[in-house]
N, C-alpha and C positions, 0 to 999 in steps of 0.2 A: 350418674356418679363420675366423679373426676378419677381416672385412673392413676394420674400422678400421685395421689394421696393413699394409694392402696400398695401394700407390700409387693416387692418383686422375689419371686421364686426362681433361682437359678440352678440348672441342674447340667452336668457334663457327662458324655456318654463317648464310648470309643466305638466306632462302627466295626463290625466283625470281631470284636473282642471285648475285654472289659478294663477298666481302669487298674493300673498297678497299685501295689501297697504304698509306693512312693509317691503318689500323687495325693494332691490336697486341693481344697477349693477355698478361697478367702474372698470375700466381697465380690463374688460372681467370677473371679478370674481362676482359671486352673494353672496350677504349678505342678511340674514334674522335676523331684530332686533326683540327680544323677541320672538324666535321661540316657537310655539305653536303645540298641538297635531295634530291640523287641518294642519300644514305645511307638516306633514310626508308624504312621498310620493317619485315618481320618478322624477328628474328634468333632463332636456335635456339641453345641451350646444350645440349650432350650431355655428360653427366659418365658415366665408365666406371670401376669397381672390380672387377676380375677378369671374370667374364662378366655381372655386372649392369649394365644400362645405363639410365641415367634422361635425359629430354629435357624441357626446357621452353622457351615462347616470350616474348619481350618484343618491344612494339611501339614504334618510334622513329620519331616525327614531327618534321622538321626545318623550320622556316619556315611551318608551316601550321596549319591549325585542328586542335584536339584533338577527338576524337569523343566 
């Protein structure tokens, strides 16, 4: 079966924490309203099509120095 015709399920997680009440996911994109220092960290996006799962990380740094 062609995976392009199957629905994609997207989930976001925060490593070593949980998503705040100010986050929302829309069409696979993570939005954080009024990002605060506590929102800094590594976020993990997980996309799934059928039994295939792909994950990627992004680092958010709020109000601090960039590495």
